[in-house]
N, C-alpha and C positions, 0 to 999 in steps of 0.2 A: 870728418871733412877737414882739409888743411886750412889754415888761417886764411882770409881773404887778402887780395893784393891792395896795398894801400892806395888811396886816391892820389893821382899825380896832381901837383899844384897847377893851377891855371897860368897861363901867360900874363903879361902885364896888360891890364885892361886898358883900352883906349879912353881918352879923355877929351872933352870939348876944348880943354886949353891947349891941347896940341895942335900944331898946324895940320893941315889937310894930309900932308904926305906922311907925318908921323902917325897921325890917327889911322890912316888906311893901313899902314905897316903893322901897327898893334891890333886892330880890330879883326883882321882876317885869322891870325893865329888863335885869338881869344875865342872867337866864334867856332872855330874848328875844334877847339878842346872841349866844348860844352857836350856834344852826344856821347863821346867815350866816357866822360865823367858820370853822366847819367846811368849809363850801363854798368859801370863799376859800382856806383852807390846802390842799384838794384840787387847786385850779386851779393854785395855786404849785408844788405838789410834781410834778404833770404837766409844767409848763413846765420845771422843773429837769431832769426825765428826758429831755425831748425835747433840751435842751441838752447833756446827757451823750452821747446818741446821736449827735448832730451833731458833737461834738468827737472822739468815738471814730472817726467816719467820716474826719474830717481826718487823725487819727492814722494809720489804715490806709492812706489815700491817700498820706501822706507817706512810709509804709514801703514802698508798692509803687513809688513814684517812686525811692526810694533803691535798690531792687532793680533797676528798670529801667535806672537810671543805671549800676549797676555791670555789668549785662549789656552794655549799649551800649559800655561801656569795654572789656569783653573782646572783642566783635566787632570794634570798631574796632582792637583790638591784632592779631587775626587778619588783617583786611584789610591792616593795614600789613605783615604778614609776607607774605601773598600777593602784595601789591604789590611787595615786594622780591624775591620769586622771579620774577615777571614781568619785573622789571627785568633780573634775571640771565639769564632766558631771551632776552630782547631782545638783550642783549649777546652772548650765544652766537650768536644768528641773524645778527647783525651780522658777527660774526667769521667765520661760516660762509659768508655772502655775499661777504665780502671774499676769503676763500679760493677760492670758486668763480669769483669775477671774476678772481683771479690766475691760476687754472687755465685759464679761457676765453682770457685774454690769452695764456697760454703756448701753448694749442692754436692760437689764431689766429696767433701768431708762427711756431710750427712749420709750420702749413699755408702760411703765407706764403713761408717759406723753403724748404719742400719742393715736392713736385709739386702740392700742393693737394688739397682735397676733390674727390670725383667731381663732374663737372659735372651741373646740374640739366637741361640742355637735352636734349630726347628722352626724359626719364625720368618723364613724368607718371604719377601714380597708383602710384608705387613708393615704397618705404621704404628708409631707410638702415641697413645692419646691418653686423656685423663679418663680414670675409671667412672662409672655412673655414681658412685658415692662421692666423687670430687675430693678423694683423699689419697690418690695415688695415681700411678700410671699403669698401662697395660698394653699389650700388643693387640691389634685389631686388624682384620682383613681388609685389604685394599679392594675395591671394586665390588664384585657380587659377594653376598653373604650365603652362609650354609643354608640349603634349602631353596635358592634361587635357581629357576629354570633358565637355560641357555640354548637357543637354536642357532647353529653357526655351521659353516662348511670348512672351517679351518680345524687343524688338529687342536686338542685341548690336553691340559697337564693331567697329572694323576689325581688332582683335587676334584675332579669331575666324574661322575658315573653316567653311564648311557641309561637314559630315561625310556627303558623298554620293558618295564614290568618285572625286572630281575629281583631275586631274593638274596638278601644279604645278612650276615651276622650283625646283631645290635651292637655286639662288643667291638666289632670292627670300625663301625661308624657311628659312635654314640652321639656325636654332635648333630648329625643328619637325623638319627631317629628320634633325637629329643625334639626336634622341630617338625619332622614330618609325622611321627606316631605311626599307627597302623592304618595302611590303606589297602585296598583290593579286597575288602570283605564282600561276600556275597550273600544279600539279604534275599528271603524267600525260598531258602533251600531247606534249612533245618527249623522245624516248628515245634513251639511247646505251648500249652495252655498258660494264659496269663491270668485270666479271672474266669470265674463261672457264676451262674445265677444272676446274670447282669440285666436280664430283660431282653426283649428283641433288640439286637444291635441294628443300627440304621447306618451310620456313617461315622468315618474317623477322618480328621483334618489335622495337618501339622502346619503351624504357622512358621514363618521366617524368624520369629523370635524365639523359637524353640519349644513353645507350648504344643502339646499334643492333646486332642480333645476327641472323645468318642461319645456319641449320644444313643439313647435307647428310645424306642417307640412307647413301650409300656412301663409305666412306673416313673417316667420323667428323670431317669438317672443321667447325670452327667459325670464322666470320668475324664480326669485331667491328669497329665503326666508331663514332667519336665526332664525326665531322664530317658526319653525314648521308649517308654513303656515298661521300664523295669519295675517301677513302682507307680501306683495310682492314688489319686484322692477322689473320692466320690461325693457328689452332692444331689439333691433333688429340688432344684429351684422351681421346677412346675410339675408337680406329682400328678400322675395321670394325664400329662400334657400332650401326648401323642406326637412327639418331635419327628418331623419328616426330613429335615434338611438343616445343615449348619455350614458356615464359611466364615472367613476372617479377611480383614483388609491387610494383614501382615503387620499392623501398627498398633496392635492391641485391641482392636474392636471386633467382636464376634456377634453374630446373629443366629439365633436357632429359630427356624420357622416351625410353628405348630400347625399340625394338620387340621385342628379345629380350635375354635375359641375356647379357652379354659379360664373361667374366672374373668372374663373380658379380655384376656390376653390373646393376641395373635402371634406374638414374637416374644422371645427372651433375649436380651441384649446385654453384653458385657463390655464395659470400655476399660478393664484392667487386666486384659489378656486371660479371661475366663476364670479369675479368681471369685468374682461375685456377679449376680445375674439379676436384672430388673425386668418385670413384665411390662410389656407396652401394648397398646391397642391402637395402632395407626389406621384403622379402617382398611387394612390390607387384605385380609380375608375375613369376611363377616362371620361366617359360621363354620364351613368346612371346605374340602376339595383343594386345600393348598398342596403343591406338588414340588416346588423347589424356591430357594432363595439363595442367589450366588452373588459375590463380588466380581465385577468386570473390570477393575482398574480405574483410576483417575476419579475416585469417589462415586463412580456408578455401581449400583445394585439393581439387580433384577429379580422379581419374585412372580411366580405364575400360580394360578389357581382360580377357581370360580369362573372359568372360561375366559380368562384375560391374562395379560401380562402387565404388571405394574412396574415402574421404574422410579429409581431414586437418584438424583445427581448431587445430593448433599451428604453422601456417606450413610444413607440409610435412615435420615432423619424424617424426611417427608416423601410421600409417594403419590404417583399419579398413574391412571390407566393409560396405555399406549393405544391410541386409536387405531382400530383395525388390526390389532395384534392377533397372533394365533390364539386358538381357544384356551390352551393350557388347562388341562383338566386331567383325570385319572389316567396315568400311563405316559403322561408327558415326560420327556427326557430333555435335559439341557446340560450343555458345557460351555465354558468360557476359557480362553487362553489367558485373561486377565490383561489382555492389551487392546480390548476392544472387539475382538472377533468373537462372536457367540453363534451357537447352533441350538436351535429348538426343534424336537420331533414331536408332533401331536398325532397319536393314532386316529383320532376321530373328533368330530366337533364341527362347528360352523366354519371354522378357519383351520384346516388340518393339513398335514404333511410335514416336510422338512424345511426349516427357514435359516437363512444365514445373514448375519449382519456384521459389518466391520467398525461400527460406531456405537457399540452398547445399545443396539436396537433403537436408535433414533430413526434409522431406516433399515429395512430388511428386504430380502428377496428369497425366492424359493429355489431349492436345490434338489436333485434326484437322489434319493437314498432308498434303493430297493433291497431291503433285507427282511427277512420273515421274522416277525415278532421281536423287534429289537428291545433289549434290556438295558443298555446303558450306552453312554458316549464319553468318550475321554480324549484328552490331547496332551502333547508334551510342551506346549507353549512355544514350539519352534516350527509349527506347520504341519506337523503329523497328527491326524486325527483316526479314531477308529470308533466303530459302532459295533456291538457284539449282540448276539441274540440266540435264538433256539437253533438246536442241532448243529452248534459249533460254527454258526455263521459269523463272519467278520466282514465288515466293509472297511477299507483303509483309504484315507485321503492324504496325499503328500503335497498338495497345493493349498493348504490351509483352508480346507473344507469346501473347495469349490466342486470337485468331482469325487465320487466315492464308488470306485470299482471294488468288486468282491475280492476277497483275499482269503488264502487258505489257512486254517487254523490247526490243521493235523488232527482233529477230532470231530466226533459227531455229538459229543455231550453238549447239552445246552450251557451257554455261557451267560453269566449273570452280571457281574461288575467288573469294570476295568480300572486300572491305575498304572501311572508311570511316575518314575523318579526324574523324568525330563533329560536323562543322560543315556537313553537307549535301553533301559530295563523297563519292562511291562509285566504286570501281574493281572490275570484274569481268573476270577473265581468262577467255580462251577458247582454243580449238585454232587453230594457225596463227600464233601470235604476236601476237594481236590482243587489245587490251584494250578494254573498254566502259567509258566514263566518263559519269557523271552529276554535274552542278555544282549541282543543285537538287532534292536528295533524291528521285532517281529519276523526276522529272517528265519529263526528256528525257535522251537518251543521244547520246554521239559515239563513233566508233571511232578507235583510234589504233594503229599498228604498234609493238610491243615485242619484237623479235627473231624467232624462229621456233620452231616445235614446240608442244607443248601446254605452256601456262603453268600449271605446278602450284603456282605460289607468286606471291602478290600482296600489296602493302602499300601504303597511302596515308596519308600524315600531312600537316599543313599545310606541312611543310619538304621532304619528299622522297617519291617513289613508286618502288617496286621492283617487279620482276616477274622470274620466272626458270623456265626450261624444265626438264624432268626427264630430259634424255638423260643417261644415265650416263657415256658416254664424251666427251661434248663439251657438258656443261651450260654454260649462260651466264646471268650475272646482268646485268639491264639497269636502268638508273637513269634517272629524270626528275627534273632539278632544277626548280625554279620557273621558269616562262616568264612574263615581264613584257611586256604589250603597250604598252610605253613605253620610251624611252631611260633606261636605269637609270644611265647616266653623268652625266646633266644633269637628269633628272626624278624625281619621287616621286608616290606616290598616297596620298591620304588615306582612312582606313577608311570603309565604308559604314555609316552609323547607321541604327538601327531604332527611332526613339523611338515612344511611345505616341501615340495620336490626339490632335491638338491642339497637340503640341509639335513642336520642331525640334530636330535634332542638330547640334553644333558641336564643333570641337576647337580649343584654344587654340594660337595661333601667335604669331609675332613677325615682322615685317617687317624685312628687312636694313636696316641703317642707311645 
């Protein structure tokens, strides 16, 4: 804003000393000059205020600039400090890099003076790792290891073989053979006598622990093997004990049920996987007529005899009679899938017929099983059950023992005992030392000779099959080791995969270098 106009001086003021004429002449101009002067004074005062405000703004701006300058100085100091820290880090990093360089040079020198690092030739797609001994490095497969199965719809490289049961040279795939070993052996085909004069053979059971035990009825002989029956160790923990059944909880405990009390004992029990036995008398069967004793899973055992079924829920330590249970006397048959489902067949008595339970016989109900003179019941633990009997009779259940329709066996020879490996292979013993074998879950059968006489005992597992006659004076135990339809000295077989529709099954291999 421009400077204000100066206030004009007032005219001569009138005075009482003036005469009337002079007073009036001076009064009028003086009075007329007052209002313009007031206006001029107000304009000048407004200008002065504006100047004060402007000057104060300059002062505030100057003060803010001073504050900003101080803040900038502080920030600059902090940045100087940070810069100094970064310089320190850079120095440390440089020192670390130099140390790493020195270590690398030392490693390179050591590698150059020693055997050197593993060659990269032939080791595509592998990674370098410390060996198990912790004293060197080696190449290792990334992802799947040799022997792993793969189900996929994509193409695979040459390090995989189709999992189709094919036969290959061991020398071509030594790494896979070392992991896989021999598979595809067929047990129950070729038989040879294992032992003789064993007493009347009753039953054979193989535990998941690997122990294989056979019991005899006369003489109380217990035979134990840990090499699938290639060799046996015998003991007589209950001489003359008339053993009638044996089972295990697959965790080291075994119970042999005696058909009658011997020396006050009604059971022989082992808690060290059949190495030693102790006689116990749990008032299970007072005198005679015991017919079975089986493990049902979850610590439950069931034993039948003396026209009742007794139940243990503490892994065979204590027993109590099941109220209203089937009679369980001579001729009673029993089978359990070891998952709670059990079937008992009682040919006669106060409560007779076929009964099924899914809770270890805490409760049970009747089922229809129309078979003439049944001799044995068996199941695969996966819902398939069979009952075998006279004249080649078979009843098969595929609904976990609910219904039992008749099923052709391909023979009219009386069937005695049945066993399965749980993987589709079944073995049924007959009279005359003949066993009937099915490899396809009972769709077809083949006959093989396994000794002579009535085969009162039969067992099949993926590793071995056993059969035995019941001649008291000259009982024989016959064994079938796996039969391989290829040269086991130079060849091996890959497993047969069963992938879902749309996928293919492969096994990770490694071609010999």
